N, C-alpha and C positions, 0 to 999 in steps of 0.2 A: 435437538439438544441431547448431549450425551450419546451421539450417534456418529462417532468417528468412523471414517472409511477403513474397513478391514481388508477388503480385497476388491480388485477391479479386473474384469475380463470382458473381451469382445466375443459374443456368441451369436451366431446366426443373424448378423446385421444389427445387433443391439449391444449396448454396454450394460453389463450386469454389475451393480455396485452392492457389496455386502457391508452392512452396518449392524450394530447391536439392535437397531430398531427394525431390522428386516432387510430384505433384498429389494432393490429397485432397478427397473430396466427402462432404457430409452435409447433411441437411435443415435442421439447426440449427447455427449457428456461435456458440459461446460466446466472447465477447470478454473474456478474462481476461488481457489483455496488460499489466496494470499501468500504468506511466507512459505507455505507447504506446497507451492505449485510444482516444484521439481520433484518433490517426494511423491505426489500423486501421479505425476507423469511416469515416473519409473514403475509404479505399481501397475499402470495401464500399458506398459511396454512402449511408451513414447520417449524419445530422446529429451533429456533435460535441456533447458535453455540458459543455464547459468544464472538463475535467480538467486540473489543474495539478500537476506533480511538484514536490516540495520536497526539497532535499538535507538529510540528517541525518548528522552526523559522530559517530563513536564511536571509542573506544580502550580498551585494557586496560592495567592497571598492577599492580605487585606489591603484595600486602598487607603490612602492617607485620610485620617478622620476629617469629616466635613467637606470632602472634595468630591465633586461629581465628575466621574471619569467616563461617563457614557459616551461623550464625544471625542475621547482621546483616540489617537490612531494606533494601529499595529506598528510597532517599531522593531526593526531588525538591526543588529550591529553589522556593519560592513565587514565581510570576511568571516561571518558567523561568530560564535562565542556566546550569544544569547539572543532571545527575542522576548518581547513583552506585548501583550494585547489585553484590552479591557474586556471583562465579562461583567454581568450584572452584579454590582456591589463589590467587585474584586478584580484582581489581575490574574492572568495566566502567564507564567514565565517558563522558559526552557533554556537549557544549555545549548540548544541547536546541535546536539550530538548526533552522530551517525556511526554507531559502533557495529561492525559486522558481527553477526552471531548466527547460531543455528536456529531453525524454526522451533519456537517454544512459547509457553505462556510466560512472557517476559515480565519481570518485576523491576521497579526502579532501583538503581544503585545509590546508596546514601552519598557516596563521594560525588556522583554526578549532580545530585540535587544541591549539595553544598557548593560545588564549583559553579553551578548556574547562579545561585544566590550571590556568591562572591563577585562574579563577573558583572551582574546587574548593579550591585551596590558600588562597585569600582567605577563604573562608567556613567552612573546616573545619581540623582538625588534621592532615589527611592531607598527606603530602609525596610528590610524584611525581618521581623522579629522571629517568625517561624512560619513555614508553609502550612496552609490549612488542609491541603491534600497533595498527594504525590502519586504519579503513575508512570508507566512506560508503555510504549507500543512498538510495533515492528513496521518499518517502511521498507518495502522490498523493491529492488532495482535489478535490471539486467545491465549488460555491459554498456549499452549506449544511453541508459537512463530513461528511455522512452517507453511508454506503455506497450503492452502486447495484446493484440486481439485478432484472432484468426485461427483457421483450422490447421492442425499439425500436418506437416507433409508426410509423416511416417506412421500415422495412426488414424484410420478412417473414422470420421465422426467425433474426433477429439478436438475440442475448441479451447484455445488458450484465452484467458481473460485475467491477466496478472500484470505486475510491474508498474502499478500506478504511483509508486514511491510515496512522497509526502503530499500528493495532490489528489488523492482518491475522492475525497468529499467534494472538492472544488470542481473536479472534472467529471463527476459521476453522471450528470445529465447528458453530456456529450458522449461519454464513453458508453453509456447505456444505449443511446440511440445508434451509435456506430456498431456496437456488438449485436444488437437486435437485427440490424440490417444484414450484417455479415453472416450471422447464424442462419438466417432465412434465405441466404443465397443471393441477396440483392446488392445494390450499390450503396455506398455510404450516403448519408443524407445530403441533399443538394447544398445546404448551407455549409457543410464541412468540405465538400468538393470545391465549392466556390473559394474557400480559403486555401486551397491547394493541397488538402489532405488526400492521400491515396491509400488504397488497401495495402499496398506494399510497405507503407510507412509503419503500419501496425503489425505486419506479418511476423509470425514466430520463425520464419525462414529468411528474414532479411539479412543481408551480408554483415551489417554492423553489429548484429546480435550474435549470429552463429560463429563468427570468426574465432572468438575466444571460448565460447561455450564448448566447442569441440575439444 
C-alpha cells in the first residue's frame, strides 16, 4: 500500500523495482497493473500494447419493500444501456457504460448514475428513490478485447497479465492457472488446451493485438 512504482530497470538478469517502500528485485516482473499496464511497460522499456481503460459506473438501490429478490436473475438490456442484478437485500445497477479514459483513481460521474437510473426506470417497473451507494471502476481492453498473458518479445523476463476487461473476477481462476503455467515455462493447463486455447491466443505479440498498438 502507498508503494507506487517509481522506477523499473533491468540489471544483471534481474528486474529492479523502486517504490516508496523500498527496492525489490526478481528475475521475472509480472505486469498485473491493470489500467496502468502500458505505463509500467514504458517504464521498463517494453513496447506498450495499446491498453485502454474504460470507466464503468455502478450503484446500489433498495429492493421493493417486502419482496425477496434473492432468486431474481441478473438482467442485461440488449444493446447495453443498463443492467440490474440482485445482491443481499438490494439491487446493483449500472449504465453499462464504457467510457475511454486515462489510468486514474476513477470516480463516478453524477450524470452517468442519473442516466443509469433513468434507463432502468424507463424499461422496468423498478423505481429508485435514490442510490444507496455509487462507485466507478476501470475495465481495460486491448484492440481485440481478449486477455493478455505472456512474456514480452522485447523485454527479457517481463510478463504481461492485463486486459481482462469486465471479466476479471469471473475468469480469475482460469487466468491464474494459465499465467502460472506460462510464467514457469510450461504448457497451458490440460483442460484449457482441450478447449482449444493456445499460448498464442494470449500472447502480447499476437497479430490481432499488435496491428494497431504499433
